[in-house]
N, C-alpha and C positions, 0 to 999 in steps of 0.2 A: 451442541444445542441447536435446535432448529430455528429458522428465522422468526417463526411466529412466537416462539418462546422469548426471544430477544425483544421483539416488538412490544411484548407485554410490559417491559420495563423501560420503554422509550418515553422521553420527555423532550421538551423544547424550551428554548430561552431566546428572548429578543436581545440582540446586540446592535451596536451602531453600524455593523456590517450586514445586518439582516438576521433572519431566524436561523437558529442553529439547533439541529436535532442531536440528541445524545442518549446513550443508554446507561442507566445507573443500576448496577446489579451487584449482589454479594454484600458481604459485611467485612469489617476490619478497616485498616488504613487504606486510604484512597490511592488508586493507581490510575493514571491517565493513559489510555490507549489511543494513539493517533494513527490514522490510516493515510495512505498515499493517494495520489491523483488517480481517479477512475475506480477506486474501491470504496468501501464504506465499513460500517461497524461489523458487518458479517465476516470481514477478513480476520477480525480478532487478533490483530498483530500490534504489539507495542514496537514502534519503529521511529527512528530518526530517518526521515526520508530525504533523499537528494533530489526529490521531484523527478524531472525528466532530463537532468543534465548529467554529463559524465564528470569525472573528478577534475577535469581541466575547465569545467564550465561550458563545454560545448553542448549545443542543443540541436537535435536530440541524439542519444546513443544510437548506434547502428540498428539495433533491433526495433527501435521506435520510428525510424525515419519513414518507412512506408505509411505508418499511421498518420504522422504529422503531415506528410505530403498529401494524403487523401483529404485531411481536414482543410488544408490550405486551398485545395481545389474544390471544396464544397461537396466532395463525394463521400465523406465519412458518415455524415448524419443519415442519409438514406440507407446506406449499407448496414449501419448498426441498428437502425429502426426495424429493418427487415428481420434482424435476428430475433426480435420478440415473437415472430410468427412461428419460429421453430427453435425452441430452447435447446433441444437435444443437439441440433446441428451447431448452434452457437457455442455450446459447451465444448464440442469436439474441435471446432475450427478456431474460434476466437480465444478460447480458454485452454485449448489443448496443450500449449507449450508452458502454461503457468502451473499445471498440475503434473505430478508424476503419474497419476492414474485418473485421468479425466472421466473415464466411463463410470467410476465409482462415486462421482460427485452428484449430489442431489440436484436435479434440475431446478428445484425451488430456490436453491442457493444462487444458481446462475441468474435466475429471474430477479432475485433480490439485488444482484449487482447491476443488472441492466436497467431496471425500471427507473431508478433515480436519474440516470444519465440519458437514457434514450427511450424512456417509456412513452413519450409523445414526440411529435415532430419538433415542437418548440424546445423541449429539453435536449433533443439530439443536436439542434443547431446551437444551443447554448454551450453544450459540451464541446462541440466543434470549435467554437470561438475561444473557449478556455484553453484548449490544446494549442491553438495558434498564437495565443497571447503569452505563453510561458517565456520567460526571459532569463537566460543564463546569468545575467548580471545580478539577479536576486541571490543566487547561491554564492557568487564571487564576493558579494558585498558583506556576507556574514563570516567569511573565512577568518578574518582577524579575531572575531569573537570566539569562533570555535577553537582557535589556537590558544585561547586563554581559559577555556572551560575546564574547571577542576572538579566538577561534579562526577562522582563515580559512575562510569558508563560501561555498559555491557553491549558488545556487538555480537549478534547471532546472524549467521548468513548461510544460505543454501549454496552448495558448491556447483549445482547444475542449473542455476537461474540463468536463462538465456538473455534476460533483459539487463540485470545488474550483476556484472561479473564479480566473483569473489574477491578480486583485487581491491574493490572498493571498501571491503571490510578493513583491509590493512591500511588503506588511505585514511579511513576514519581513525584507526588506532594511531597512526603517525601524525594526525592533525589535531586530535583532541587529547590533551594531556591527561584528562580524567579517565580515559579508557583503561579498565582494569583487566579485561580479558576479551579475546576474540574466540568465539565458538563457531566452528563450521559444521554444517549439517550435511553429511555425505549423501549426495544424490538429491538433496532438497532443491525444490524449485521455488518460484515466487510465492506460491500459496502453501508452502510446507506447514505453516502453523495450523492450517485446517486439517491437512492429511496426517500430520505427525505432531500433534500438539505437545506431546511429552518432550520433544526435542527443543521446544521453546520454554515450556513451563519449568522443567527441571533446572536449567542454568539460570533462568530468571529468578526462581525461588532461592537458589543458592546465592545469587547476587544480592537480593534484598536482605537475606539473613546476614550476609557479610557486611552490608552497609546500611544498617537500620537508620531510619530518619531521613534518608535521601529519596 
């Protein structure tokens, strides 16, 4: 589905934390899809996200350190804002490691990722501040609750994700008692749900069928 098609089903709601945009599409029982830091609804990924901490609560993982260091130095915002001027280059450089086949990705999808975060200098600075404010204590604080979570939980993970190692999938399995299955997507990278949606939809559908009402 193209970004413009998703936007046709976009709504917003006011909360005590501010305005929240969401997409309501399809029929049947509701499923909530939540994206991670720096992505948005176009990722189309149902995910429990560890934000940008590793499984020991260290911030950030090795693959993210250069990005966080640039943000702390105030150099990330202008660099990312410049990407808006050449979406093709941004796709190959900034998103190249997140896709198996970045050249096949629609530039409009890349634009849809970039605009909310760095579409203006003000947004770029806000995103920069967000990255530098991430606190590993937030993840550590919820680990006791995760260890008590009995809700049937499916973990689907790409084996070639350079940012979030597949070992984290097994950390979740060993941490959350409700995990029923770990599915690994051979060769899948961070954005595998876009490139290989069947590798997520199939196990997710099977999980919902096996655990109705959750």
